[in-house]
C-alpha positions in Angstrom: 125.6 135.6 16.2 125.8 132.8 18.7 128.9 130.5 18.8 126.9 127.9 17.0 125.8 130.3 14.2 129.4 131.6 13.8 130.5 128.2 12.5 127.4 127.3 10.5 124.8 129.3 8.6 121.3 129.4 10.2 119.9 127.0 7.6 122.4 124.3 8.8 121.1 124.3 12.3 118.5 121.8 13.6 115.8 123.8 15.3 113.1 121.2 15.7 112.6 118.0 17.7 110.1 115.2 17.4 109.6 112.8 20.3 107.8 109.6 19.7 105.9 108.0 22.6 104.7 104.6 21.4 102.3 103.6 24.2 98.5 103.6 23.7 95.6 102.7 25.9 94.4 100.6 22.9 95.3 100.4 19.2 92.8 101.6 16.7 92.0 99.5 13.6 93.2 102.2 11.2 96.6 102.8 12.9 99.9 101.9 11.2 102.3 103.8 13.4 104.9 102.3 15.7 102.6 101.8 18.7 101.9 99.2 21.4 99.7 98.8 24.4 101.4 99.6 27.6 102.7 96.7 29.7 104.4 96.7 33.1 108.1 97.6 33.0 108.0 99.2 29.6 108.1 102.9 30.2 111.2 103.2 32.4 113.5 101.5 29.8 111.9 103.7 27.1 112.7 106.9 29.1 116.2 105.7 29.7 116.9 105.2 26.0 115.2 108.5 25.1 117.6 110.3 27.5 120.6 108.6 25.9 119.3 109.8 22.5 118.8 113.3 23.8 122.4 113.3 25.2 123.7 112.3 21.8 121.9 115.2 20.1 123.3 117.5 22.8 126.8 116.4 21.7 126.1 117.5 18.1 127.2 121.1 17.5 124.4 121.6 15.0 121.3 120.9 17.2 119.6 123.8 18.8 118.6 126.2 20.1 115.2 124.7 19.7 112.3 126.5 18.1 109.7 123.7 18.3 109.2 120.3 20.1 106.4 117.9 19.1 105.6 115.1 21.4 103.5 112.6 19.4 102.7 109.0 19.3 101.2 106.7 20.1 99.6 108.5 23.0 102.0 110.7 24.9 99.2 111.9 27.2 98.9 108.4 28.6 102.3 108.9 30.4 101.9 109.2 34.1 102.7 112.5 35.8 106.2 111.5 36.9 106.9 110.0 33.4 105.9 113.0 31.4 107.7 115.2 33.8 110.9 113.2 33.4 110.6 113.3 29.6 110.1 117.0 29.3 112.8 117.7 32.0 115.2 115.6 29.9 114.5 117.6 26.8 115.1 120.8 28.7 118.3 119.6 30.4 119.9 118.4 27.2 118.6 120.8 24.5 117.4 123.8 26.4 114.1 125.6 26.1 111.7 126.0 23.2 109.3 128.4 21.7 106.5 125.9 20.9 105.9 122.6 22.4 103.0 120.5 21.1 101.5 117.5 23.0 99.2 115.1 21.4 96.3 114.3 23.7 93.9 111.3 23.6 90.5 112.2 25.1 90.4 109.0 27.2 93.7 109.9 29.0 92.8 113.5 29.9 91.7 115.4 33.0 91.7 119.0 34.2 94.7 118.2 36.5 96.6 116.6 33.7 96.2 119.7 31.5 97.4 121.9 34.3 100.5 119.8 34.8 101.3 119.7 31.0 100.9 123.4 30.8 103.1 124.0 33.8 105.8 121.8 32.2 106.0 124.1 29.2 103.5 122.7 26.7 102.2 125.7 24.6 100.0 123.8 22.2 97.6 120.8 22.6 96.5 118.7 19.7 93.4 116.9 20.7 92.7 113.6 18.9 88.9 113.8 18.8 88.8 112.2 15.3 85.0 112.6 15.3 82.1 114.1 17.4 79.7 111.3 16.3 79.6 108.3 18.6 78.7 106.0 15.8 81.7 107.1 13.8 83.9 106.7 16.9 82.8 103.2 17.3 83.4 102.4 13.7 86.9 103.8 14.1 87.4 101.6 17.2 88.1 104.7 19.4 87.9 104.0 23.1 86.1 107.2 24.0 82.9 109.0 23.1 82.2 112.6 21.8 81.4 113.9 25.3 84.9 112.9 26.4 86.4 114.9 23.5 84.3 118.0 24.4 85.4 117.8 28.1 89.0 117.4 27.0 88.8 120.5 24.7 87.3 122.6 27.5 90.1 121.6 29.9 92.7 122.4 27.3 91.2 125.8 26.5 91.1 126.6 30.2 94.9 126.5 30.3 95.1 129.5 28.0 97.4 127.8 25.4 96.8 127.1 21.8 94.4 124.2 21.1 93.9 122.2 17.9 91.4 119.4 17.1 92.2 116.5 14.8 89.3 115.0 12.8 89.1 112.1 10.4 86.9 112.6 7.3 85.6 110.6 4.4 84.2 107.9 6.7 81.2 105.9 5.6 78.0 107.5 6.8 79.7 110.5 8.3 78.0 113.9 8.4 81.0 116.0 7.6 79.3 119.4 8.0 78.1 118.5 11.5 81.6 117.4 12.5 83.1 120.7 11.4 80.4 122.7 13.0 81.0 120.8 16.3 84.7 121.5 16.1 84.2 125.2 15.4 81.7 125.6 18.2 84.2 124.4 20.8 86.2 127.7 20.3 89.5 126.0 19.3 91.9 128.1 17.1 93.0 125.2 14.8 91.4 122.3 13.0 93.2 119.5 11.2 91.0 117.3 9.0 92.6 114.3 7.5 91.1 111.9 4.9 91.0 108.4 6.3 93.7 106.4 4.7 93.7 102.6 4.6 97.3 101.5 5.3 98.5 98.0 4.3 98.5 95.5 7.1 96.1 97.3 9.4 92.9 95.6 10.5 90.9 97.9 8.2 93.0 96.8 5.3 92.7 93.1 6.2 88.8 93.2 6.2 88.8 94.9 2.8 87.8 98.5 3.7 88.7 100.7 0.7 88.6 104.4 0.1 85.9 106.0 -2.1 87.3 108.9 -4.1 84.0 110.6 -4.6 83.3 110.5 -0.8 86.8 111.8 -0.2 86.3 114.7 -2.6 82.9 115.6 -1.2 84.3 115.6 2.3 87.3 117.7 1.5 85.1 120.4 -0.2 82.7 120.4 2.7 85.5 120.9 5.2 86.9 123.8 3.2 83.6 125.6 2.7 82.5 125.1 6.3 85.7 126.2 7.9 86.1 129.2 5.6 82.6 130.3 6.5 83.6 130.1 10.2 86.6 132.4 9.7 89.3 129.8 9.4 92.1 130.1 6.9 93.5 127.1 5.2 97.3 127.1 5.3 98.0 123.5 4.3 96.1 120.8 2.5 94.6 119.4 5.7 95.1 122.3 8.2 93.1 125.4 9.0 93.6 128.1 11.7 91.8 131.2 12.9 95.0 133.2 12.8 98.6 132.9 11.9 99.5 132.6 15.6 97.4 129.4 15.8 99.4 127.5 13.2 101.5 124.6 14.1 105.1 125.9 13.7 106.5 122.4 14.0 104.5 121.0 11.1 105.4 124.1 9.1 109.0 123.1 9.4 108.2 119.7 7.9 106.5 121.4 4.9 109.5 123.7 4.5 111.7 120.6 4.3 113.6 122.1 7.2 115.9 120.0 9.5 114.5 118.2 12.5 115.9 115.7 15.0 113.9 112.8 16.4 114.0 110.4 19.4 112.0 107.3 20.2 111.2 104.1 18.4 110.1 104.4 14.8 110.8 108.1 14.8 112.1 109.8 11.6 114.6 112.7 11.4 115.9 115.0 8.6 119.4 116.1 9.4 122.1 118.1 7.7 125.2 116.1 6.6 127.3 117.6 9.4 129.6 114.6 9.5 129.9 114.1 5.8 129.9 117.6 4.5 132.3 118.0 1.6 132.5 114.3 1.1 130.8 111.8 -1.2 128.7 108.8 -0.2 128.1 106.2 -2.9 129.5 108.5 -5.4 127.1 111.4 -4.8 127.3 114.6 -2.9 125.2 114.4 0.3 122.7 117.2 0.8 120.7 115.7 3.6 120.3 112.6 5.8 117.1 111.0 6.7 117.0 108.5 9.5 114.3 106.2 10.9 114.7 104.5 14.3 114.2 100.8 14.8 111.0 99.3 16.1 110.5 99.2 19.9 112.1 95.9 20.8 115.2 96.5 18.6 115.4 100.2 19.6 115.4 99.3 23.3 118.4 97.0 22.8 120.4 99.8 21.1 119.7 99.1 17.4 120.9 101.9 15.2 118.5 103.9 13.0 118.3 103.2 9.3 120.0 106.0 7.2 119.2 107.3 3.7 121.1 110.1 2.1 119.7 112.6 -0.4 121.4 114.4 -3.2 120.9 118.1 -3.8 118.4 117.4 -6.6 116.6 114.9 -4.4 116.4 117.4 -1.6 115.1 120.1 -4.0 112.4 117.8 -5.3 111.4 117.0 -1.7 111.1 120.7 -1.0 108.7 121.1 -3.9 106.7 118.0 -2.8 106.2 119.4 0.7 106.0 123.1 -0.3 103.1 122.5 -2.6 101.1 121.3 0.3 101.0 124.9 1.7 98.5 127.5 0.4 101.5 129.8 0.1 103.1 127.4 -2.3 106.8 127.0 -2.9 109.4 129.6 -4.1 111.4 127.7 -6.7 114.1 130.4 -6.7 114.5 129.9 -2.9 114.7 126.2 -3.5 117.5 126.6 -6.0 119.3 129.0 -3.7 119.2 126.6 -0.8 120.1 123.4 -2.7 122.1 124.7 -5.6 119.6 123.2 -8.2 116.0 122.8 -8.9 114.2 120.2 -11.0 111.8 122.8 -12.5 111.6 126.5 -12.8 108.5 128.7 -12.8 108.9 129.1 -16.6 109.3 125.4 -17.4 106.9 123.6 -19.8 105.8 121.3 -16.9 104.7 124.3 -14.8 103.1 126.0 -17.8 101.1 122.8 -18.5 99.8 122.7 -15.0 98.8 126.3 -15.1 96.9 125.6 -18.3 95.1 122.7 -16.5 94.1 125.1 -13.8 96.0 123.2 -11.1 98.8 125.7 -10.5 99.2 129.4 -10.6 102.5 131.3 -10.8 103.4 134.4 -8.7 106.9 135.4 -9.8 109.2 132.5 -8.9 106.5 131.0 -6.6 104.1 128.3 -7.7 100.9 127.7 -5.8 98.4 125.0 -6.0 94.8 126.1 -6.9 91.8 124.5 -5.1 91.7 122.1 -8.0 95.4 121.5 -7.6 94.9 120.6 -3.9 92.3 118.1 -4.9 94.7 116.5 -7.4 98.0 117.2 -5.6 99.5 113.8 -6.2 99.0 114.2 -10.0 100.4 117.7 -9.9 103.6 116.7 -8.1 104.0 113.6 -10.3 103.8 115.8 -13.4 106.3 118.4 -12.1 108.9 115.9 -10.9 108.6 113.1 -13.5 111.9 111.7 -14.5 
């Protein structure tokens, strides 16, 4: 065991890092993330603050060695060569190397030379935000690129020899979902993420009254599943498919396992072990985990502290079920109980039995797994399991 592991069990170590880059070439009308258009003098102070946050993580004895790093946004690929080099170098200097590093790439910010640089810096996985291969859909989404730009971007990414994923949005009015999936498959990428368009409160889409259509969503989800399965992709999470296990996003799998991860950047969320409060009580309850969310850009740059929420063991166990049921492998309730010391339901509980009878869950020993119908009605499934 390493010195770190000699003082803490492996499950108490933070192996994953999320880095939020808030800058975008333009802000899409559906976006609700902590983003802003780049202005002169913004990036250097951002990088300064990120470096201070990385140094603070380095000072914690429970962070690292890293398994995954995910650089998202925003549009991290919009950073200039010296800026992305400084960012990645800071991560390496403070927290060491990694096994997987994902970089989100916006097609309008890419070039063959940029992909070569990113690969040389240690990026092992590119997530290409194509969103659609239909120019009419892209215009409706207010994306500042066309389908041809996405196809060029994917070709450049594949030429580096690292893993490549394509992000698509589905359930958009007038969209030909089958054609979108076929276009993604034909590029040769090893991973596809297909997310139902959600209308977030306060976004321009929300303000003009665009609303989701459940029947359109259901049809799109089924079409994606049928088309990708026929092309040899395996679904491993509600919205994610890969050609092989090696193509899966290990960072996102850590989220779905309710693992620990650190985060830097404005608006970034982290899930950390209660290293500084272990064995104590906060507000009268044992603390099993700590969730933090950094302040928005302006406050964050001036040193504002992140908001902090603590979770009890029962709350953490419930969260493990919520995230675990998103995976096609389901969630092992015995493992949840072993980790947190409690579990809100067992595989033999009436709630689980009722969901099995409805055809939304199946039971494999102590593991519960959502069926295809369960995936389509996952919110209802988790509400039924975790009610009260």
